N, C-alpha and C positions, 0 to 999 in steps of 0.2 A: 480622441476619446468619443466614441458612438454610443450612446445611450440606447440605442435599439440593438446594439450587440450584448449588452450587458445579459447575463443567464440571473435566473433566479436566486441562485447560489450565492453570486458575484455580489449581493447587495452587503454591505458592510454600514457601520457608523463608525464614528468618531468615540474616543473615549471620553465619559463625562455625561452630566446630565442631559434631559430633553431640552431644555432651554439654551444650553450652552456648550461647554465641552471646551471652548478655546481657552478659557480660565484655565479649566485642569489640564488641559495637554503643554499649555506656555508654562504652567506652574512645574510641572514635572520636569519637563524638559531645561527650564531655567535651575530647579535644583541640582539636577545631576550636572549639566554645562559648568554653573558657576561654583557650586560646592561640592560637587563628587556625589551629591545624595541621591540614591535612588527612592523615589516616593510611589509607594503603592496605593495607598488610601488617604483620599482627601477628605478633611472634617471641616464642612461650613459651620461657621457662627453666626447666628442670626442675631444683629445688633438691634437696632431700634424698631423694626420690624421683619417679617420673614421677608420681603422684598430689598433686603440689604444687609448681604451677608459677607463675612470676611474670611480668608484663609491666611494662615501663616505658617512661616517654616521657622521651626525652632531648633537651636541646636546649643547646648549646653547652657541654657537661660537666655540666649541672644537671640533676637527676631532676625534671622536672614532676610526673609521675603515677607511681604504683606501685598495682598491680592484682595478685590472686593469685587461683589457682582452687586450690581444697582439695576433693578427691575422697575419700571413705571416712571412716569414724569413728575410724580413729587420727590420719588427718590434721585432722580437726574437734577432738578433743580436745588436739592439741598446739595448735590455733591457739587454743583458749580458753584454755589457761593461760599461753600467751604474752601474751595479752590481758588477764589478770587480772594478770600481773606488769608491762603498760605495754611490753611488748618486740616489739609488734607493731604495725608503722607501715606499713599499708597503705591508701590511699583508699576502694578498695573491695575486698571479698573475695565470690567467687561460689562456695558452698557445695554440694556435692551429695553426698548418704550414700553411694552405691554407688562403690566403688571402680573406678576405670578411667572412671567416670561414667555418665550415664542408660542408655546401651545396653547396658551390663553388669548393669543392675538385675534383679530377678526379676521384676518385671512385665513383662521383655521377652522376645522370642523366645529359645528355651533349645534344645541340642541333646536329641535324643530321650532320651540317658541321664541328662541333668540336670546333666552337668558342664559346666565352661567349654570354649566351644569358639571360638579365636581366628579361625578361617577363617569362622564365622558372622557372628562380630562386624563382621569386616573387610567383609564383604559386605553386612552392615546397614549400614556407615559408607559403602560405595562408592554403594549404593541414595540412601541421604539426600544426599550430595553431588551427585548426579547432577540433582537437583529445582534448579528455577533460585531464585535469591535475589531477593530483594525487601524493600527496606528498610520497616519500619512505616510509615513517614511518607509513602511512595509508593503505599502500598496503597489502593486504593478502597473496599474493604470498611471497612477502619479508619477511613478518613476518614469514610465513609458512617455508621459506628458512633457517630462522636463526634459529626456533626452531629444524628443522629436521636436517639440514645438520651442521649446527655451534654450536648445543647444547645451544642455547640461545643468546640474545643480548648482554650480558656482559660476556659471557663466555672467558674462556683462550682461547679458540679454534676461537672465533670470532676476539679476539684482535690479535692472532699470524695470522690469515689469513687475515685480513682485514687492519690491521694498521701498519704501519711504524715507522722506527726513524731513526735519522741522526747518521750515521756511518762516522767518519772521514777518510778517506783513502790516505795513504802516497804515495806521487806523486814518480813515477818510476823516474829512471834516464834517460833522453833522450839521445839516441847513439849518437845523434849529439853534447852532451852537453860533451860527454867523454874524457878527454885528452890523447890523446896516448902516 
């Protein structure tokens, strides 16, 4: 994939909001693969604040999937505390450090005075959503990368390069806990 070869009409985005999209893509894919359900629209439900939202897949009164989006360090800290207590039951959580999501991050465009500018943020979101959507699995460049670089979508190289697995790590002794 050479960015210099991409033409203006080739620029596409993933399906989802400006800050995320991975949650939406994984949610739709999981609904289809696990439950045979084709989800077109996703509704985010703000819980304690606008930067912690939940998405659920329900069928016949039963919750099949629970996903969450947590933006900002306050929500991340609360999430970690709940996880430690065993009171955080989500199938997938998308975590972004910037309050309000990535478009609001310090690496993004800002007003000249450096203060938050909601109008600028809205213009950036509108510009992003104007870009056509193309699902990764139908993207010709992604398919070419799988073939040329990863030796196919289901290859051992693709599995080793793009997938991970949980490995328990033994906790090292804290030097403050050592009794002299």
